[in-house]
Every structure is written in structure tokens, then in C-alpha cells.
N, C-alpha and C positions, 0 to 999 in steps of 0.2 A: 504494500500500500504506500509506504513512504517513498519507494523508488518511483512509482507512478506519479505521485505528487511532485517530486523533484523534477522529473522529466517535463511535466506539464508547466511548471513554473518557469523552467529554463526556456521552453519553447515560446511561451508568452513574452518573456523578456527579450528574446532574440527577435521576435516579430516587431515588438515595440521599438527596438533599436533600429531596425531596418526602415521602419516607417519614418522615423525622425531624420535619418540620413537622406531619404528621398525628398524631404522638404527643403533642402538646400541646393543652391546652384552648383554646377560642376566646379571642382577645384581648378584654379588657374595657376599655371606655373610660369613664373617670371624669371628669366635667366639673370643670375647675379655674378657668375664667375665662369670664365671660359678660357683656360690657359692650357697650352700643350706641355706635356712632360718633356723636359730637355733631353737631347741625345746623351747617352751615357748614364741615364738614371737606372738604378736597379729595377728590374721588372717587378712590379708590385704583386705580391702574393699574400700580403697581410696588411690590414689597416690597423694602426694603433692610435688611439685617441687619448688626449690629456686635457684636463682643465688646469689652466695656469693663472695664478693670482699674482698681481703686482702690487706692492706697497705704493703709497703716494710718491710720485717722482721717480720710481725705480726704473733704471734702464736695464736692458738685457745685456748690452755689450756687443761688440762686433762678433759675428758668428756665422756659421754655415751649417747646413744640414746635408748629410750624405744621401738623403732621400728627399723627394718633393713633399711639401707640407701645404695643406689647405686648411683654412679654418674660418672662424667668425669671432668678432668682438662681442662678448656677452655682457660687458659692463664697462663703462668709462670710455676713454679715448686714448689713442696711441699715436706717436710719431713713428712712421714706418718708412724705411728707405732701403731698397735693394741697390747695390753698387751699380752705377751707371744710369740709374733711374732717378726720377724726381722724389723729393721728400713729400710724403702725403700724410694727412691726418685721417686716421680710421676711427669711426665712431661706433657706438653700440649698434649692432645689426650688420655692420659692414663685413664683407668677406675679405680674405687675403690669400695670397699664394706666394710661397717661397720656393723657387725652383731648386732642385738638387744641386748642391755645390756652389750656389750663388752666394756671394758675400752679402750678408745682411748688416748694413751699417747702423741702422736704428730700428728697434722695436721697443719703444720706451713709453712708459705711462706718461701722458702729457700733463696730467694734473699733479700739482705739488700737494694737494689737500685730500684727494679722494683715491681709494684703491681702484684697480681696473682688472679685467679678466678676459681671457680668450679661451676658446676651445679649439685645439689644433688636432688635425688628423694627419698622421705620418704614413705615407704610402711606401711601405718597406718590403723587402724580399725575404727577410728573416727576423725572427723575434729578438735575437741577441745583438742586432746591429745597433751601435750607438745612434741616438737620434739627433745629437747636437755636438758641434765642435766649436769651442771658443777660439777666436782669433786674437793674436797678440797685436796690440796697437802699433 
């Protein structure tokens, strides 16, 4: 008896959920990032993600990644510059791309008063590959 009641309740909830979804317009997909992986990048076989918090005013320091990195700013804003490119300000919701082996000159919290955060996804070929290499000034 309990099993039949459970199945009935589950079926009703599933139908109610489907009816609600049908009341909305189709999802729209707006492109926000479209970058080619550079030649010589490791062939991605694994995606590793990390949430990275920055203290107020905290810089990353010049660095590179041996794999390509894509991500999004989830809080605050950053000064971002890939060597040879312009300095940009990234705000909450903005995507970013760091090509494999490109020198990243700035990825710094632009606020001296507020923390900031990114979520980064590393496109790697193996789990034990280091994700960052700091560069000497």
C-alpha cells in the first residue's frame, strides 16, 4: 500500500513539474565566450574547476597556465591582462579565457575594500598536471 502511494505521489509531482516548465518561453542562449584553444595545448581529457577568492586589493602575480582556462567572475571586479593584449576590467558575470602558456600579467582584485571571486575551469589532459606556474618579475 505504501509503495503504491509513493508511486502515485511521485507521478503527480512529476506531472506538476512538467506543466510548470511548459508555461515558460524556450531558453535563449546568448554567446559570451568564443576562443580557440592554442596550438600546443594538451588535448583536454578532464575539466577541473576551482572557486578562487581574492582579498581586497590582492593581485595574482604574473603567471601562466600549462592548460587553457575559462571561467567567470562571480563576485567583484578584476584587472585582467594577457601579455600583448589590452588591460581590461572584468566585472561580476563576465567570462574570461586564459590560453595555455600565455603570460598573464594581471588578474588582480581591482577593489582595495571588497573581496572578489572567480570560478575557473582548467581544460587538462591529466589530473596531476600543475594548473599554474608563477613567473618571476
